[in-house]
C-alpha positions as CSV (number, residue, x, y, z in Angstrom):
1,M,272.4,59.4,220.2
2,I,273.8,57.1,217.6
3,T,271.3,55.8,215.0
4,Y,271.3,52.9,212.6
5,N,272.5,55.3,209.9
6,T,275.5,56.5,211.9
7,A,276.6,53.0,212.7
8,A,275.9,51.8,209.1
9,L,278.3,54.3,207.7
10,L,281.2,52.3,209.1
11,F,280.2,49.1,207.2
12,P,281.3,50.2,203.7
13,A,284.4,51.9,205.1
14,I,285.5,48.8,207.0
15,S,284.6,46.5,204.0
16,L,286.6,48.6,201.6
17,I,289.7,48.7,203.9
18,M,289.4,44.9,204.4
19,L,289.3,44.5,200.6
20,A,292.4,46.7,200.3
21,Y,294.2,44.6,203.0
22,T,293.3,41.4,201.1
23,N,294.7,42.8,197.9
24,R,297.9,43.8,199.7
25,F,298.1,40.3,201.2
26,L,297.7,38.7,197.7
27,A,300.5,41.0,196.4
28,L,302.7,40.0,199.3
29,A,302.0,36.3,198.8
30,A,303.0,36.6,195.1
31,L,306.1,38.5,196.1
32,V,307.1,35.9,198.6
33,R,306.7,33.1,196.1
34,S,308.8,35.0,193.5
35,L,311.4,35.8,196.1
36,H,311.5,32.1,197.1
37,A,312.2,31.1,193.5
38,K,315.0,33.7,193.3
39,Y,316.4,32.4,196.5
40,L,316.6,28.9,195.3
41,E,317.9,29.9,191.9
42,H,320.5,32.4,192.7
43,N,322.1,34.2,195.4
44,K,321.3,33.2,199.0
45,E,322.6,36.3,200.7
46,G,322.7,40.1,200.5
47,V,319.6,41.9,199.3
48,L,317.5,38.7,199.4
49,E,318.1,38.3,203.1
50,G,317.0,41.9,203.7
51,Q,313.9,41.4,201.5
52,I,313.0,38.2,203.3
53,G,313.2,39.9,206.7
54,N,311.2,42.8,205.5
55,L,308.5,40.6,204.0
56,R,308.3,38.5,207.2
57,F,307.7,41.7,209.2
58,R,305.2,43.1,206.7
59,L,303.2,39.9,206.8
60,K,303.0,40.2,210.6
61,L,301.8,43.8,210.2
62,L,299.3,42.7,207.6
63,R,297.9,40.1,210.0
64,Q,297.5,42.7,212.7
65,M,295.9,45.1,210.3
66,Q,293.4,42.5,209.2
67,G,292.7,41.5,212.8
68,M,292.0,45.1,213.8
69,G,289.7,45.5,210.8
70,V,287.8,42.3,211.8
71,L,287.5,43.5,215.4
72,S,286.3,46.9,214.1
73,F,283.6,45.1,212.0
74,I,282.5,43.0,215.0
75,S,282.3,46.0,217.2
76,C,280.2,47.8,214.6
77,I,277.8,44.8,214.5
78,L,277.6,44.9,218.3
79,C,276.8,48.6,218.0
80,M,274.0,47.8,215.7
81,Y,272.8,45.2,218.1
82,G,272.9,47.9,220.9
83,I,270.8,50.2,218.8
84,Y,268.3,47.3,218.4
85,L,268.2,46.7,222.1
86,E,267.9,50.5,222.6
87,S,270.9,50.4,225.0
88,V,272.6,53.8,224.6
89,V,275.6,52.9,226.7
90,L,276.3,49.7,224.8
91,T,275.8,51.4,221.5
92,E,278.1,54.3,222.2
93,I,280.8,52.0,223.7
94,C,280.7,49.6,220.8
95,F,280.8,52.5,218.2
96,A,283.8,54.1,220.0
97,V,285.6,50.7,220.1
98,S,284.8,50.1,216.5
99,L,286.3,53.5,215.5
100,L,289.3,52.8,217.7
101,F,290.0,49.4,216.1
102,F,289.6,51.1,212.7
103,V,292.1,53.8,213.5
104,V,294.6,51.3,214.9
105,S,294.2,49.2,211.7
106,L,295.0,52.3,209.6
107,L,298.0,53.2,211.7
108,I,299.4,49.8,211.3
109,S,298.7,50.1,207.6
110,F,300.8,53.3,207.6
111,V,303.7,51.5,209.2
112,E,303.4,48.7,206.7
113,I,303.5,51.2,203.8
114,H,306.7,52.5,205.2
115,F,308.3,49.0,205.2
116,S,306.9,48.4,201.7
117,N,308.9,51.5,200.6
118,R,311.9,50.1,202.4
119,A,311.6,46.9,200.3
120,L,311.7,49.0,197.2
121,E,314.8,50.8,198.4
122,L,316.4,47.4,198.9
123,E,315.7,46.5,195.2
124,L,317.1,49.9,194.1
125,S,320.2,49.4,196.2
126,D,320.8,46.1,194.6
127,M,320.8,47.7,191.1
128,E,323.1,50.4,192.4
129,N,325.6,47.8,193.7
130,D,325.0,49.3,197.2
131,R,324.2,46.8,199.9
132,D,321.1,47.7,202.0
133,P,321.9,51.3,202.7
134,S,320.6,52.5,206.1
135,F,318.3,55.6,206.2
136,V,321.2,57.6,207.7
137,Q,323.5,56.6,204.8
138,Y,320.8,57.4,202.3
139,I,320.4,61.0,203.8
140,K,324.2,61.4,204.0
141,K,324.5,60.3,200.3
142,T,321.7,62.7,199.3
143,F,323.4,65.7,201.1
144,D,326.8,64.8,199.7
145,N,325.3,64.8,196.1
146,K,323.6,68.1,196.8
147,N,326.9,69.6,198.1
148,R,328.8,68.4,195.1
149,A,326.2,69.9,192.7
150,E,326.4,73.2,194.5
151,K,330.2,73.4,194.3
152,K,330.1,72.9,190.5
């Protein structure tokens, strides 16, 4: 049977992850504002277009992450209410749903981290005078560089 202590363990975990998501949102907001200034100032194509698309997608992911976190928190509160009502079925279902929302939130976060790294690759490609290399081109370039190094 799930006790108050068991359900209460999720509260700090969910709160911390929501804090992390909020910090990520603030960082993305600052980046969007900075990118907007660059867009108006300079070049309106190339890497900036790739970054804008990447940021738009990441903002959608962040909204979903935060939504799943909130649903997890609400489910956890309902679990606590189920414990108060001494309803084992309600308690167990709400706890399981809370965990499920939490895991989905973390999985979306994993995807967002991948796209965050992709944004950094766009920045690096700009400095290398290489326009938005695809992952396949990146792997090919890496293997070509290794083959050249081995031949020397």
